C-alpha positions as CSV (number, residue, x, y, z in Angstrom):
1,M,5.2,114.2,11.4
2,P,3.6,111.2,9.5
3,S,0.4,113.3,9.0
4,D,2.4,116.1,7.4
5,V,4.0,113.6,5.0
6,L,0.6,112.3,4.1
7,K,-0.7,115.8,3.4
8,Q,2.3,116.7,1.4
9,S,2.1,113.5,-0.7
10,T,-1.6,114.1,-1.3
11,S,-1.1,117.6,-2.4
12,A,1.8,116.7,-4.7
13,A,-0.1,113.9,-6.3
14,A,-2.9,116.3,-7.1
15,Q,-0.5,118.7,-8.7
16,G,1.4,116.0,-10.6
17,S,4.7,116.9,-8.9
18,P,6.9,114.5,-6.9
19,A,6.7,114.7,-3.1
20,G,8.1,111.7,-1.3
21,G,7.5,109.3,-4.2
22,T,8.3,108.7,-7.9
23,V,6.7,110.8,-10.6
24,G,3.3,109.5,-11.5
25,A,3.2,107.0,-8.6
26,P,0.0,106.6,-6.5
27,V,-0.1,108.3,-3.2
28,T,-0.3,104.9,-1.4
29,D,3.2,104.1,-2.8
30,A,4.9,107.1,-1.2
31,I,8.3,106.2,0.4
32,V,9.2,107.6,3.8
33,D,13.0,107.7,4.7
34,P,13.9,105.4,7.6
35,P,15.1,107.0,10.8
36,S,18.8,107.9,10.8
37,V,21.4,106.3,12.9
38,K,21.9,109.5,14.8
39,L,18.2,109.6,15.7
40,I,18.3,106.0,17.0
41,V,21.3,106.8,19.1
42,R,19.6,109.9,20.6
43,L,16.3,108.1,21.3
44,F,17.5,104.7,22.5
45,V,21.2,104.1,23.0
46,I,22.1,107.2,25.1
47,P,19.2,106.7,27.6
48,L,20.1,103.0,27.8
49,I,23.7,104.0,28.7
50,I,22.5,106.5,31.3
51,V,20.3,103.9,33.0
52,A,23.1,101.3,32.9
53,L,25.5,103.8,34.6
54,A,22.9,104.6,37.3
55,V,22.2,101.0,38.0
56,G,26.0,100.3,38.2
57,I,26.5,103.2,40.6
58,M,23.7,102.0,42.9
59,F,25.1,98.5,42.8
60,L,28.5,99.7,43.9
61,I,26.9,101.8,46.7
62,S,24.9,98.9,47.9
63,L,28.1,96.8,48.0
64,M,29.9,99.4,50.0
65,A,27.0,99.9,52.4
66,G,26.5,96.2,52.8
67,R,30.2,95.4,53.6
68,T,31.0,95.3,57.3
69,P,33.9,97.6,58.0
70,T,36.9,96.3,59.8
71,M,37.8,97.4,63.4
72,D,40.5,99.6,62.0
73,E,38.2,101.3,59.6
74,A,35.6,101.9,62.3
75,L,38.1,103.4,64.7
76,K,39.6,105.6,62.0
77,R,36.1,107.0,61.1
78,L,35.3,107.5,64.7
79,E,38.1,110.1,64.8
80,N,36.0,112.3,62.5
81,P,33.8,114.9,64.2
82,G,30.1,114.3,64.6
83,G,27.5,113.1,67.0
84,N,25.9,116.4,67.8
85,R,22.2,116.4,68.8
86,T,19.6,119.1,68.5
87,A,16.3,118.5,70.4
88,D,17.5,114.9,71.1
89,L,17.8,114.2,67.4
90,L,20.9,113.2,65.5
91,V,22.2,115.9,63.2
92,G,23.7,115.2,59.9
93,P,25.2,112.1,58.2
94,A,28.4,112.3,60.2
95,S,26.5,111.7,63.4
96,K,24.8,108.6,61.9
97,Q,28.1,107.3,60.6
98,R,29.7,107.5,64.0
99,Y,26.9,105.5,65.5
100,M,27.2,102.9,62.8
101,D,30.9,102.6,63.4
102,A,30.3,102.4,67.1
103,K,27.9,99.5,66.4
104,T,30.6,97.8,64.4
105,L,32.9,97.8,67.4
106,V,30.2,96.3,69.6
107,D,29.7,93.5,67.0
108,Q,33.5,92.9,67.0
109,M,33.4,92.6,70.8
110,K,30.5,90.1,70.8
111,A,32.3,88.0,68.2
112,G,35.3,87.6,70.5
113,M,38.7,89.3,70.4
114,S,42.2,88.1,70.9
115,E,44.5,89.7,73.5
116,A,46.3,91.7,70.7
117,D,42.9,93.0,69.4
118,R,41.8,94.1,72.9
119,I,45.1,96.0,73.4
120,K,44.7,97.6,70.0
121,L,41.1,98.5,70.6
122,T,41.9,100.0,74.0
123,D,44.5,102.2,72.5
124,G,42.2,103.3,69.7
125,L,39.3,104.1,72.1
126,V,41.5,106.1,74.5
127,N,42.9,108.1,71.6
128,I,39.4,108.9,70.3
129,L,38.1,109.9,73.8
130,Q,41.1,112.1,74.6
131,N,41.6,113.7,71.2
132,H,38.6,113.3,69.0
133,T,35.5,113.9,71.1
134,T,33.9,117.1,72.6
135,D,31.4,117.9,75.2
136,G,28.6,118.5,72.7
137,E,28.6,115.2,70.9
138,G,25.5,113.7,72.3
139,E,25.9,110.1,73.5
140,I,29.0,109.3,71.5
141,R,31.3,109.8,74.5
142,H,28.9,107.9,76.7
143,F,29.0,104.9,74.3
144,L,32.8,105.1,73.9
145,L,33.3,105.0,77.7
146,L,31.1,101.9,78.0
147,A,32.9,100.3,75.0
148,L,36.3,101.0,76.7
149,G,35.2,99.0,79.7
150,R,33.7,96.2,77.6
151,T,36.9,95.8,75.6
152,W,38.3,93.7,78.5
153,Q,35.1,91.9,79.6
154,P,36.1,88.3,80.4
155,N,35.1,85.6,78.0
156,P,34.8,82.2,79.6
157,A,35.7,80.6,76.2
158,Q,39.1,82.4,76.1
159,P,42.2,82.2,78.3
160,P,42.6,84.7,81.1
161,M,44.9,87.1,79.1
162,D,47.1,88.1,82.1
163,S,50.3,89.0,80.3
164,P,52.0,92.2,81.3
165,P,50.9,94.1,78.2
166,A,47.3,93.0,78.8
167,A,47.4,94.0,82.5
168,A,48.9,97.4,81.5
169,S,46.2,97.9,78.9
170,R,43.5,97.3,81.5
171,R,45.1,99.7,83.9
172,K,45.2,102.3,81.1
173,A,41.5,101.8,80.4
174,L,40.7,102.1,84.1
175,A,42.8,105.3,84.4
176,V,40.8,106.9,81.6
177,L,37.5,105.8,83.1
178,G,38.6,107.3,86.4
179,T,39.3,110.6,84.7
180,Y,35.9,110.7,83.2
181,A,34.3,109.7,86.5
182,N,35.0,113.3,87.5
183,D,33.9,114.9,84.3
184,R,31.6,117.9,84.5
185,D,29.1,116.0,82.4
186,V,26.8,113.8,84.4
187,T,26.2,111.2,81.7
188,A,30.0,110.9,81.2
189,R,30.5,110.3,85.0
190,K,27.7,107.8,85.0
191,A,29.0,105.9,82.0
192,A,32.6,105.8,83.3
193,L,31.5,104.2,86.5
194,L,29.2,101.7,84.9
195,A,31.9,100.8,82.4
196,T,34.0,99.4,85.3
197,V,31.5,96.6,85.8
198,Y,32.6,95.0,82.5
199,L,36.0,94.3,84.1
200,A,34.5,92.2,86.9
201,G,36.7,89.1,87.3
202,R,39.9,90.9,86.2
203,P,42.4,91.5,89.0
204,E,42.9,95.1,88.0
205,A,39.2,95.9,88.4
206,R,39.6,96.1,92.2
207,E,41.6,99.2,91.7
208,A,38.3,101.0,90.9
209,L,36.8,100.3,94.4
210,P,38.1,103.4,96.2
211,L,36.7,105.6,93.4
212,L,33.3,103.8,93.5
213,V,33.0,104.0,97.3
214,S,33.8,107.7,97.1
215,K,31.2,108.5,94.5
216,L,28.5,106.4,96.4
217,S,29.2,108.2,99.7
218,D,29.2,111.7,98.2
219,E,25.7,113.0,99.0
220,K,26.4,116.1,96.8
221,E,26.9,113.9,93.8
222,D,24.2,113.4,91.2
223,L,21.8,110.6,92.2
224,D,22.3,108.7,88.9
225,V,26.1,108.8,89.4
226,R,25.7,107.4,93.0
227,M,23.4,104.7,91.6
228,A,26.0,103.8,89.0
229,A,28.6,103.5,91.7
230,A,26.3,101.3,93.9
231,T,25.5,99.1,90.9
232,A,29.2,98.6,90.1
233,L,30.3,97.7,93.6
234,G,28.4,94.4,93.8
235,P,30.1,92.7,90.8
236,L,33.6,94.2,91.5
237,A,33.9,93.8,95.3
238,S,34.1,90.7,97.5
239,P,32.3,89.9,100.8
240,D,35.6,90.7,102.6
241,D,35.6,94.3,101.6
242,A,34.3,95.8,104.8
243,N,34.5,99.4,103.5
244,V,32.3,98.6,100.5
245,I,29.7,96.8,102.7
246,D,29.6,99.8,105.0
247,A,29.2,102.3,102.2
248,L,26.4,100.3,100.6
249,Q,24.6,99.8,103.9
250,S,24.9,103.5,104.7
251,A,23.4,104.4,101.3
252,M,20.5,102.2,102.1
253,R,19.9,103.7,105.6
254,N,20.1,107.3,104.4
255,S,17.8,106.8,101.4
256,N,14.4,108.5,101.3
257,E,11.3,108.6,99.0
258,Y,13.2,110.8,96.5
259,N,16.1,108.5,96.0
260,A,14.5,105.1,96.6
261,E,16.3,103.8,93.5
262,L,19.6,104.2,95.3
263,E,18.3,101.9,98.1
264,W,17.3,99.3,95.5
265,C,20.7,99.4,93.8
266,S,22.6,99.2,97.1
267,A,20.5,96.3,98.3
268,L,21.1,94.4,95.0
269,S,24.9,94.8,95.4
270,L,24.7,93.8,99.0
271,A,22.8,90.6,97.9
272,Q,25.6,89.9,95.4
273,L,28.1,90.2,98.2
274,G,26.2,87.7,100.3
275,Q,24.6,90.0,102.9
276,A,21.6,88.1,103.9
277,D,20.2,91.0,106.0
278,V,19.0,92.7,102.8
279,A,16.6,89.8,102.1
280,P,13.4,91.9,103.0
281,T,14.3,94.5,100.4
282,I,15.2,91.9,97.8
283,L,11.9,90.1,98.4
284,K,10.1,93.4,97.8
285,L,11.9,93.8,94.5
286,L,11.0,90.2,93.6
287,S,7.3,90.7,94.2
288,R,4.9,91.7,91.5
289,E,2.4,92.9,94.1
290,E,5.0,95.1,95.8
291,L,6.4,96.5,92.5
292,A,2.9,97.4,91.4
293,Q,2.5,99.6,94.5
294,L,6.0,101.1,94.4
295,K,6.5,104.7,93.3
296,Y,9.7,106.4,92.4
297,Y,10.6,110.0,91.7
298,D,10.7,110.4,87.9
299,R,13.4,113.0,87.1
300,E,13.8,112.1,83.4
301,S,10.3,112.3,81.7
302,D,9.9,116.0,82.6
303,P,13.1,117.3,84.2
304,K,11.4,120.7,84.8
305,S,8.5,119.2,86.7
306,P,9.6,115.8,88.2
307,S,6.9,113.8,90.0
308,F,6.3,110.4,91.6
309,R,4.9,107.7,89.4
310,T,4.3,103.9,89.4
311,L,6.5,101.5,87.5
312,S,5.4,100.3,84.0
313,D,5.2,96.6,83.3
314,L,8.5,96.7,81.3
315,E,10.2,98.5,84.2
316,Q,8.9,95.8,86.6
317,Q,10.2,93.1,84.3
318,R,13.6,94.8,84.2
319,I,13.8,95.1,88.0
320,L,12.6,91.5,88.5
321,I,15.3,90.1,86.1
322,N,18.1,92.2,87.5
323,T,17.2,91.3,91.0
324,M,17.0,87.6,90.1
325,I,20.5,87.8,88.6
326,G,21.9,89.6,91.7
327,A,20.2,87.5,94.3
328,R,20.3,84.0,92.9
329,N,23.1,83.0,95.3
330,L,21.8,84.8,98.3
331,K,21.5,82.3,101.2
332,S,17.9,83.0,102.1
333,P,15.2,80.3,101.8
334,E,12.5,82.9,101.2
335,V,14.5,84.5,98.4
336,Q,15.2,81.2,96.8
337,A,11.5,80.2,97.0
338,Q,10.5,83.4,95.4
339,L,13.0,82.9,92.6
340,R,11.4,79.5,91.8
341,K,7.9,81.0,92.0
342,L,8.7,83.7,89.4
343,T,10.3,81.1,87.2
344,E,7.2,78.9,87.2
345,S,4.4,81.4,87.2
346,D,5.3,85.0,86.4
347,P,3.1,86.3,83.5
348,S,6.1,87.5,81.6
349,P,7.9,85.0,79.3
350,R,11.1,87.0,79.6
351,V,11.1,86.8,83.4
352,R,10.3,83.0,83.3
353,A,13.1,82.4,80.8
354,A,15.6,84.4,82.8
355,G,14.6,82.4,85.9
356,R,15.1,79.0,84.1
357,E,18.5,80.1,82.8
358,L,19.6,81.2,86.3
359,L,18.4,78.1,88.1
360,A,20.2,75.9,85.5
361,Q,23.5,77.5,86.4
362,P,25.7,76.0,89.1
363,W,25.6,77.5,92.5
364,S,28.4,80.0,93.1
365,T,29.9,81.2,96.3
366,T,31.1,84.4,94.6
367,A,29.1,87.4,93.5
368,P,27.8,86.8,89.9
369,S,28.7,89.4,87.3
370,H,25.8,91.0,85.5
371,A,27.7,93.4,83.3
372,G,25.9,92.4,80.2
373,S,22.4,92.8,81.7
């Protein structure tokens, strides 16, 4: 230490012997050896190298994390196990990675895909569903089923894509969705039926009608599954499908306070199919005053002790917007007047914006598709 050198120099000077300086030199002239190269390396260079390596590694990781994976990379990683949940929470990095890869597929779909890309994605999703998912993987299978349907969602900016390979690919997707519509897991059955809505406008989509009618008419089936079937029938069927109309009307007639939501879903699909006799129910779903008084049997918040409760404001907004979409072409003066009223004066900006967008669209004689709602 410098203090030790100073003490040693002072003592040596007092005794007339050299200690850090020349013989006879004053204490203030004592010379201290400069730090060695080895000491400089240990104190400065090595830590600098460590810091530089750490920064470099973090930079590489950030580049890897920031790069959007390709569709092939996302599909390949989705083959890896993961997606389990405990207490409704994701478990482990594998689960999170699968959800990130799933999001990548959605982004690819939104950006638009060629016919070849859609066929390839269909094959990849079918492979993952059949060979790389299990019953305990949380919502991964649920999402993959919806993604399988969405793969062939029509894009008005693209050609119809009606080549034989494309048609075969859509039939393949519908066959897999049909299989999972009978799965023992309720969420899988529900997702499989809802996924068919994305194919509205494709000729092959009508092949799902018998399955949907069967699920809707099965009073032993889970209520959520029946609601999914009712929701899908509106966009997929046509006003000439008498068996579909009968099934939806029967579901409405046989509803009760415990399954009021099934009545609402059926009425909305009937409105999409041009059935003007559902106007009273549609007007109820388009009224803020009515929605504020409605109660439904909440089976999700506390499954062990379900109870009736009123609709939240966000739930009212969702019902209003979905009903506006489904009923915009219904030939009922009262319904059309209510649509204009909501567009002009509803307190929610979302509802008003949805109304303006709908009213700006040309009148259609066919049922509008609301697969993306």
